[in-house]
C-alpha positions as CSV (number, residue, x, y, z in Angstrom):
1,M,7.5,32.7,-65.7
2,A,9.2,36.1,-65.6
3,N,8.9,36.2,-61.8
4,R,10.3,32.7,-61.6
5,G,13.2,33.8,-63.7
6,K,13.8,36.9,-61.5
7,T,13.6,34.9,-58.3
8,S,15.9,32.2,-59.8
9,S,18.3,35.0,-60.7
10,V,18.1,36.4,-57.2
11,Y,18.7,32.9,-55.8
12,L,21.7,32.4,-58.2
13,R,23.2,35.8,-57.4
14,A,22.8,35.1,-53.7
15,L,24.4,31.7,-54.0
16,I,27.3,33.1,-56.1
17,S,27.7,35.9,-53.6
18,L,27.8,33.6,-50.7
19,T,30.2,31.2,-52.5
20,L,32.5,34.1,-53.3
21,C,32.4,35.2,-49.7
22,T,33.2,31.7,-48.6
23,I,36.1,31.5,-51.0
24,L,37.3,34.9,-49.8
25,V,37.1,33.9,-46.2
26,F,39.1,30.7,-46.8
27,A,41.6,32.6,-49.0
28,V,42.1,35.1,-46.1
29,L,42.5,32.2,-43.6
30,C,45.0,30.4,-45.9
31,F,46.9,33.7,-46.4
32,V,47.1,34.2,-42.6
33,Y,48.1,30.6,-42.2
34,Y,50.7,30.9,-44.9
35,Q,52.2,33.9,-43.3
36,R,52.3,32.3,-39.8
37,M,53.7,29.1,-41.2
38,S,56.4,31.0,-43.1
39,S,57.4,32.8,-40.0
40,S,57.4,29.5,-38.1
41,I,59.5,27.7,-40.7
42,I,62.0,30.5,-40.8
43,S,62.2,30.5,-37.0
44,E,62.6,26.7,-36.8
45,E,65.2,26.8,-39.6
46,S,67.1,29.7,-37.9
47,N,67.3,27.7,-34.6
48,S,68.4,24.6,-36.5
49,L,71.0,26.5,-38.5
50,Y,72.4,28.1,-35.4
51,N,72.7,24.7,-33.7
52,R,74.4,23.3,-36.8
53,A,76.8,26.3,-36.8
54,Q,77.6,25.5,-33.2
55,G,78.1,21.9,-33.9
56,I,80.5,22.6,-36.8
57,A,82.3,25.2,-34.8
58,I,82.8,22.8,-31.9
59,G,84.0,20.0,-34.3
60,F,86.4,22.5,-35.8
61,Q,87.8,23.5,-32.4
62,S,88.3,19.8,-31.5
63,L,90.5,19.5,-34.6
64,E,92.4,22.5,-33.4
65,K,92.8,20.7,-30.1
66,G,91.2,23.4,-28.1
67,N,93.4,26.2,-29.5
68,T,91.8,29.5,-28.5
69,N,94.3,31.7,-30.3
70,R,93.7,33.3,-33.7
71,I,93.7,30.9,-36.6
72,T,96.1,32.1,-39.3
73,A,95.7,29.3,-41.7
74,V,93.3,26.5,-42.4
75,S,94.9,23.1,-42.7
76,D,93.9,20.5,-45.3
77,L,92.3,18.4,-42.6
78,D,90.2,21.4,-41.4
79,K,89.2,22.1,-45.0
80,E,88.1,18.5,-45.5
81,F,86.1,18.7,-42.3
82,L,84.4,22.0,-43.2
83,L,83.7,20.9,-46.7
84,S,82.1,17.6,-45.6
85,S,80.1,19.4,-42.9
86,S,78.9,21.9,-45.6
87,I,77.8,19.0,-47.9
88,S,76.1,17.1,-45.1
89,N,74.3,20.1,-43.9
90,T,73.6,21.6,-47.3
91,C,75.1,24.9,-46.4
92,Y,78.0,27.2,-47.2
93,T,80.6,27.6,-44.6
94,W,82.9,30.6,-44.0
95,I,85.5,31.5,-41.4
96,V,85.3,35.3,-41.0
97,E,87.9,37.5,-39.3
98,K,87.0,40.2,-36.8
99,D,87.3,42.8,-39.5
100,G,84.9,41.0,-41.8
101,S,87.5,39.4,-44.2
102,L,86.9,35.8,-45.2
103,L,89.7,33.6,-44.0
104,Y,88.2,30.6,-45.6
105,F,85.0,29.7,-47.5
106,T,83.7,26.4,-49.0
107,D,81.9,28.5,-51.6
108,I,80.2,31.8,-52.1
109,P,76.5,31.8,-53.3
110,D,75.9,33.8,-56.5
111,P,73.5,36.2,-54.8
112,V,76.2,37.2,-52.3
113,I,79.2,37.8,-54.6
114,G,77.9,41.1,-55.7
115,Q,77.1,42.2,-52.1
116,L,80.6,41.6,-50.7
117,Q,83.5,43.9,-50.9
118,R,86.8,42.7,-52.3
119,N,90.5,43.5,-51.8
120,D,93.4,41.9,-53.5
121,T,93.4,38.7,-51.7
122,S,89.9,38.2,-50.2
123,F,86.3,39.1,-49.8
124,L,85.1,41.4,-47.1
125,M,81.8,41.6,-45.2
126,T,80.8,45.1,-44.2
127,S,80.0,46.1,-40.7
128,T,76.3,46.3,-41.7
129,Q,76.4,42.7,-43.0
130,M,78.0,41.5,-39.8
131,R,75.4,43.1,-37.6
132,G,73.5,40.4,-35.7
133,L,76.0,37.8,-36.6
134,M,79.4,38.8,-35.1
135,D,78.6,41.7,-32.9
136,R,77.7,39.4,-30.0
137,T,80.0,36.9,-28.2
138,S,77.6,34.0,-28.8
139,G,77.0,34.8,-32.4
140,G,73.5,34.9,-33.9
141,V,71.2,34.3,-36.8
142,I,69.8,36.7,-39.5
143,T,67.9,36.4,-42.7
144,G,69.8,37.4,-45.7
145,T,67.8,40.5,-46.5
146,Q,68.1,42.0,-43.0
147,N,71.6,43.3,-43.4
148,G,71.8,43.4,-47.2
149,L,74.0,40.3,-47.5
150,F,71.7,38.4,-49.9
151,S,69.4,39.8,-52.6
152,D,67.7,36.6,-53.9
153,P,64.0,37.3,-54.7
154,Q,63.2,33.6,-55.2
155,N,64.7,32.1,-52.0
156,S,65.1,33.1,-48.4
157,W,68.6,32.9,-47.1
158,L,69.6,32.4,-43.5
159,S,73.0,33.0,-41.9
160,A,74.2,31.8,-38.6
161,A,77.5,32.6,-36.8
162,Y,79.2,30.9,-33.8
163,P,82.6,32.0,-32.3
164,L,85.6,29.9,-33.0
165,N,88.0,31.5,-30.4
166,D,88.6,34.5,-28.3
167,S,90.2,36.4,-31.2
168,G,87.0,37.4,-32.8
169,Q,86.9,34.8,-35.5
170,Y,83.5,33.3,-36.3
171,L,82.3,30.3,-38.2
172,V,79.4,31.5,-40.4
173,I,77.2,29.2,-42.4
174,H,74.5,30.1,-45.0
175,E,71.5,28.1,-46.1
176,S,68.9,28.7,-48.7
177,V,65.3,28.0,-47.5
178,D,62.5,27.7,-50.0
179,V,59.8,28.9,-47.5
180,G,57.0,29.1,-50.1
181,K,57.6,25.6,-51.2
182,Q,57.7,24.2,-47.7
183,T,54.6,26.2,-46.7
184,M,52.7,25.1,-49.8
185,W,53.7,21.5,-49.1
186,M,52.4,21.7,-45.6
187,L,49.2,23.5,-46.8
188,S,48.5,20.9,-49.5
189,N,49.3,17.9,-47.4
190,G,48.2,19.0,-44.0
191,L,45.3,21.4,-44.7
192,A,44.0,20.5,-48.2
193,L,41.5,17.9,-47.0
194,P,40.2,19.8,-44.0
195,V,39.9,23.0,-46.0
196,L,38.0,21.2,-48.8
197,I,35.6,19.5,-46.3
198,S,35.1,22.8,-44.4
199,F,34.5,24.6,-47.7
200,A,32.0,22.0,-48.8
201,I,30.1,22.2,-45.5
202,A,30.1,26.0,-45.5
203,L,28.9,26.0,-49.1
204,L,26.1,23.5,-48.2
205,L,25.1,25.7,-45.3
206,F,25.2,28.8,-47.3
207,T,23.1,27.1,-50.0
208,L,20.5,26.2,-47.5
209,M,20.6,29.7,-46.0
210,A,20.3,31.3,-49.5
211,R,17.3,29.0,-50.3
212,S,15.6,29.8,-47.0
213,L,16.1,33.5,-47.5
214,V,15.1,33.7,-51.2
215,R,12.2,31.3,-51.0
216,P,10.1,33.5,-48.7
217,I,10.9,36.5,-50.9
218,R,9.8,34.5,-53.9
219,L,6.6,33.5,-52.2
220,L,6.0,37.1,-51.1
221,S,6.5,38.2,-54.7
222,D,4.1,35.6,-56.0
223,A,1.5,36.5,-53.5
224,A,1.9,40.2,-54.3
225,T,1.5,39.5,-58.0
226,K,-1.7,37.5,-57.3
227,V,-3.1,40.3,-55.1
228,T,-2.2,42.8,-57.8
229,H,-4.3,40.8,-60.3
230,G,-7.2,40.7,-57.9
231,D,-6.7,37.3,-56.3
232,L,-7.3,38.1,-52.6
233,T,-7.4,34.4,-51.6
234,A,-3.6,34.2,-52.0
235,R,-1.7,33.4,-48.9
236,I,2.0,32.7,-48.1
237,H,2.5,29.2,-46.7
238,I,6.1,28.3,-45.7
239,A,6.1,24.7,-44.5
240,D,9.5,25.3,-42.7
241,L,7.8,28.0,-40.5
242,E,4.8,25.8,-39.7
243,K,6.8,22.9,-38.3
244,D,10.0,22.1,-36.5
245,S,12.3,22.1,-39.5
246,P,16.1,22.5,-39.3
247,V,15.8,25.0,-42.1
248,R,13.6,27.1,-39.9
249,F,16.8,28.3,-38.2
250,F,18.0,30.1,-41.3
251,I,14.7,32.0,-41.8
252,T,15.2,35.3,-39.9
253,D,12.6,36.7,-37.5
254,E,12.3,39.7,-39.9
255,L,11.2,37.5,-42.8
256,S,8.8,35.5,-40.6
257,E,7.2,38.7,-39.4
258,M,7.1,40.0,-42.9
259,V,5.3,36.8,-44.1
260,I,2.8,37.1,-41.2
261,T,2.3,40.8,-41.8
262,V,1.7,40.3,-45.5
263,N,-0.8,37.5,-44.8
264,H,-2.7,39.7,-42.4
265,M,-2.6,42.6,-44.9
266,I,-4.1,40.3,-47.6
267,E,-6.8,39.1,-45.1
268,R,-7.7,42.7,-44.3
269,L,-7.8,43.6,-48.0
270,E,-10.1,40.5,-48.6
271,A,-12.3,41.6,-45.7
272,Q,-12.4,45.1,-47.0
273,E,-13.3,43.8,-50.5
274,N,-16.1,41.7,-49.0
275,D,-17.3,44.7,-47.0
276,R,-17.3,46.8,-50.1
277,R,-19.4,44.2,-51.9
278,V,-21.7,43.9,-48.9
279,F,-21.9,47.7,-48.8
280,V,-22.8,48.0,-52.4
281,S,-25.3,45.2,-52.1
282,S,-26.8,46.6,-48.9
283,I,-27.1,50.1,-50.3
284,A,-28.6,48.8,-53.5
285,H,-31.2,46.8,-51.5
286,D,-31.9,49.4,-48.9
287,L,-32.4,52.1,-51.5
288,R,-34.2,50.1,-54.1
289,T,-37.2,49.2,-52.0
290,P,-38.1,52.8,-50.9
291,L,-37.2,54.2,-54.3
292,T,-39.4,51.6,-56.0
293,S,-42.3,52.5,-53.7
294,I,-41.8,56.3,-54.3
295,K,-41.6,55.8,-58.1
296,G,-44.7,53.6,-58.1
297,F,-46.8,55.9,-56.0
298,V,-45.7,59.1,-57.9
299,S,-46.3,57.4,-61.3
300,A,-49.7,56.2,-60.2
301,M,-50.7,59.7,-59.0
302,M,-49.4,61.2,-62.3
303,D,-51.3,58.8,-64.6
304,G,-54.5,59.0,-62.6
305,T,-54.4,55.4,-61.1
306,I,-54.5,57.0,-57.7
307,P,-57.4,59.5,-57.5
308,P,-56.7,63.0,-56.1
309,D,-58.7,62.4,-53.0
310,R,-56.1,59.7,-52.0
311,F,-53.0,61.9,-52.7
312,D,-52.5,62.9,-49.1
313,H,-52.5,59.3,-48.0
314,Y,-49.9,58.2,-50.5
315,L,-47.8,61.3,-50.2
316,Q,-47.5,60.5,-46.5
317,I,-46.2,57.1,-47.5
318,V,-43.8,58.7,-49.9
319,K,-42.6,61.0,-47.1
320,T,-42.0,58.0,-44.9
321,E,-39.9,56.3,-47.5
322,V,-37.9,59.6,-48.1
323,D,-37.3,59.8,-44.3
324,R,-36.1,56.2,-44.4
325,I,-33.6,57.1,-47.2
326,Q,-32.5,60.1,-45.2
327,T,-32.0,58.1,-42.0
328,L,-29.9,55.6,-43.9
329,T,-27.8,58.3,-45.5
330,M,-27.2,60.0,-42.2
331,S,-26.2,56.7,-40.6
332,M,-23.7,56.1,-43.4
333,T,-22.3,59.6,-43.0
334,E,-22.2,59.4,-39.2
335,V,-20.3,56.1,-39.2
336,S,-17.2,57.8,-40.6
337,T,-16.9,60.0,-37.4
338,L,-18.2,57.7,-34.7
339,G,-14.8,56.1,-34.0
340,Q,-13.0,59.4,-33.3
341,E,-12.5,60.1,-29.6
342,E,-12.6,63.9,-30.2
343,S,-16.1,63.6,-31.4
344,M,-17.3,62.3,-28.0
345,N,-18.5,64.7,-25.2
346,M,-17.1,62.9,-22.2
347,Q,-19.1,63.7,-19.0
348,P,-20.1,61.7,-15.9
349,F,-23.6,60.2,-16.0
350,D,-25.8,57.6,-14.2
351,V,-25.8,54.4,-16.3
352,N,-28.8,52.9,-14.5
353,D,-30.9,56.0,-15.2
354,L,-29.9,55.9,-18.8
355,I,-31.0,52.3,-19.1
356,R,-34.4,52.9,-17.5
357,S,-35.0,55.9,-19.7
358,T,-34.1,53.9,-22.9
359,V,-36.4,51.1,-21.9
360,N,-39.2,53.6,-21.3
361,N,-38.6,55.0,-24.8
362,L,-39.1,51.5,-26.3
363,E,-42.2,50.7,-24.2
364,N,-44.5,50.5,-27.3
365,L,-42.2,48.0,-29.1
366,I,-41.9,45.9,-25.9
367,D,-45.6,45.9,-25.2
368,A,-46.4,45.0,-28.8
369,K,-44.7,41.7,-28.3
370,N,-45.7,41.3,-24.7
371,L,-42.0,41.0,-23.6
372,G,-40.8,40.9,-20.1
373,V,-37.9,43.1,-19.1
374,Q,-35.7,42.2,-16.1
375,I,-33.4,45.0,-14.9
376,E,-30.8,44.2,-12.3
377,T,-28.5,47.1,-11.5
378,Y,-25.5,47.7,-9.3
379,T,-25.7,50.9,-7.2
380,D,-23.4,52.6,-4.8
381,E,-24.4,53.9,-1.4
382,N,-26.0,56.9,-3.1
383,G,-28.1,54.6,-5.4
384,R,-26.1,55.5,-8.5
385,L,-23.7,54.0,-10.9
386,T,-21.7,56.8,-12.5
387,A,-19.8,56.2,-15.7
388,L,-17.6,58.5,-17.8
389,G,-18.6,58.9,-21.4
390,D,-20.7,60.6,-24.0
391,K,-24.2,60.1,-22.6
392,E,-26.1,60.5,-25.9
393,A,-23.7,58.1,-27.7
394,I,-24.0,55.4,-25.0
395,M,-27.8,55.8,-25.0
396,R,-27.6,55.0,-28.7
397,V,-25.5,51.9,-28.0
398,I,-28.1,50.7,-25.4
399,Y,-31.0,51.7,-27.8
400,N,-29.5,49.7,-30.7
401,L,-28.9,46.6,-28.5
402,L,-32.4,46.7,-27.0
403,T,-34.1,47.2,-30.4
404,N,-32.1,44.2,-31.7
405,A,-33.2,42.2,-28.6
406,V,-36.8,43.2,-29.1
407,K,-36.6,42.4,-32.9
408,F,-35.3,38.8,-32.4
409,T,-37.1,37.9,-29.2
410,P,-40.3,36.0,-29.8
411,T,-43.7,37.1,-28.4
412,N,-44.0,36.6,-24.7
413,G,-40.2,36.3,-24.4
414,V,-37.8,37.9,-21.9
415,I,-35.1,40.5,-22.1
416,S,-32.6,41.0,-19.2
417,I,-30.4,44.0,-18.5
418,T,-27.7,43.8,-15.9
419,T,-25.1,46.3,-14.7
420,E,-21.9,45.3,-12.8
421,Y,-19.0,47.2,-11.3
422,N,-15.4,46.1,-10.9
423,S,-13.9,48.4,-8.3
424,R,-10.3,47.1,-8.8
425,R,-10.3,47.9,-12.5
426,N,-12.9,50.7,-12.2
427,L,-14.9,49.2,-15.0
428,I,-18.7,49.1,-15.4
429,T,-20.1,46.2,-17.4
430,I,-23.6,46.4,-19.1
431,I,-25.1,43.1,-20.2
432,I,-28.2,42.8,-22.4
433,E,-29.6,39.3,-22.9
434,D,-32.7,37.9,-24.6
435,S,-34.6,34.6,-25.0
436,G,-34.5,34.6,-28.8
437,P,-32.7,32.2,-31.1
438,G,-29.3,33.6,-30.4
439,I,-26.5,34.2,-32.8
440,P,-24.7,31.1,-34.4
441,A,-21.1,30.8,-33.2
442,D,-19.8,30.9,-36.8
443,K,-21.4,34.4,-37.3
444,R,-20.4,36.1,-34.1
445,K,-17.1,37.4,-35.5
446,R,-18.9,39.4,-38.2
447,V,-22.0,40.7,-36.4
448,F,-20.1,44.0,-35.7
449,D,-19.0,44.5,-39.3
450,S,-20.7,47.3,-41.3
451,F,-23.8,46.3,-43.3
452,Y,-23.6,42.7,-42.0
453,K,-26.9,41.0,-41.4
454,I,-27.3,37.5,-39.9
455,D,-30.4,37.0,-42.0
456,E,-28.8,36.9,-45.5
457,S,-32.2,36.8,-47.1
458,R,-32.7,40.4,-45.9
459,T,-36.3,39.8,-44.9
460,N,-35.6,41.7,-41.7
461,P,-35.6,45.5,-41.9
462,G,-32.5,47.5,-41.0
463,S,-29.3,48.8,-42.5
464,G,-26.9,46.4,-40.9
465,L,-25.2,49.3,-39.3
466,G,-26.6,49.1,-35.7
467,L,-24.0,46.9,-34.1
468,Y,-21.2,48.4,-36.2
469,I,-22.2,51.8,-34.8
470,C,-22.1,50.4,-31.2
471,K,-18.6,49.0,-31.8
472,E,-17.4,52.4,-33.2
473,I,-18.9,54.4,-30.3
474,L,-17.3,52.1,-27.7
475,R,-14.0,52.2,-29.6
476,A,-14.0,55.9,-29.3
477,H,-14.5,55.4,-25.5
478,D,-11.5,52.9,-25.6
479,Q,-13.9,50.1,-24.6
480,L,-15.0,46.8,-26.0
481,I,-18.2,45.1,-26.9
482,T,-18.6,41.3,-27.1
483,V,-21.3,38.8,-28.1
484,G,-22.1,35.4,-26.7
485,S,-24.9,33.2,-25.5
486,S,-27.1,33.8,-22.5
487,R,-26.7,30.9,-20.0
488,V,-30.0,31.8,-18.3
489,L,-32.3,32.9,-21.2
490,G,-30.7,30.9,-24.0
491,G,-30.6,33.7,-26.6
492,A,-28.0,36.3,-27.5
493,S,-25.9,38.0,-24.9
494,F,-24.2,41.4,-25.6
495,S,-21.9,43.0,-23.0
496,F,-19.8,46.2,-23.1
497,T,-17.7,48.1,-20.7
498,L,-17.5,51.7,-19.6
499,K,-15.0,53.5,-17.4
500,G,-16.4,54.2,-14.0
501,V,-16.0,57.4,-11.9
502,R,-14.4,56.8,-8.6
503,K,-15.4,58.8,-5.6
504,A,-12.8,61.1,-4.0
505,G,-10.4,59.3,-1.7
506,L,-10.9,55.9,-3.4
């Protein structure tokens, strides 16, 4: 339950983190959109204000009947026109002299009064405040804060100027624009639904991603806990990885590889545990029998059950059993170094001669069961088949395979030994087959494990290290050994490879 709580906490934290990241991303996007929309609104309002200033100025000029001279006074009709235009356009209208003095104004906004200069009769705009408005013949548009004309923190003010005549008089209008309100209105009405839908989709995808990332981690944690408590049958099964699931897209290759690696690790631990049990069982069995015999014979000699004239006979049996224990102990010690390449004395040798020599050494065993031995060898033009390896170690491989073949081949059976050479790969293959019962397919994967015996009843003598030693010797030679069925003889078929020695020039 504690692990469940931890993984739930991890899942919750991951989900909260992803949610916050999503909110942050959308907040940044909305902020960027807000800034761009604000700039766009100001730009559009500036163009609109300039066009309205132009329209009012042209209307005013038409009232003046095209007079291009300096206006000295504003008639009542002009004032009514300017006031009505201001009301209809929701703006403040000024007529400004070339020197910045206000000839006429419909009103002055409160944020501006404190920024203007005053004389006895009028207000004055400074040269800085007129910059961008009246320093060009066509007029212009500025924001209020650009030239220090407005200081309103709540609203954005725009000013637009258009020339009234050739005397330097300009019509200037001012408008307050609530950019924030307009932008928020556009955000709430134009983007609210798409943003909410996008946020919901992103949150759903992030939830699936968080689940797909955390679930394998939880399964890894559960499996590790089970292994820690000794359950080596634990495996990590993620259904989304084992089928074409859309969620599989969210599970990264690293997590997939981690799951596979951990499963392989547990399988190896389970195999090692099984090997340890087999090892203990094998050692106990292989040592118990000779020790029981030794103890029995020694006790019988000590208590007089065996007469002194029979001591030599039974001492010879005791010696044989001690030699058997010594041989087993040496084999166990030797196994730890067999797989190391540096322990091998690599030299060229004739494989065919080594096979014949080993068969001759086993002649007594072969004749005892009246077995037939068929040897078919590949030879070069010099009658040799030269391999590179440790001759004594390879002789042991052949010896172990042949003794196994003799052991399991019934009386009057046949053993076949074949050598082949692949010049393209420069590999020699040695094949040893027999006419015995063969090895069941379900046991072939384990025949090369240490202390493994096909006959689980252990009625057959041996330590169960013979084939394991063969595998380790060949591994030190960077070669392989395989097991199968003999197509011709019907029994077991063992084959292994050795590196050949090419002749000069080939």
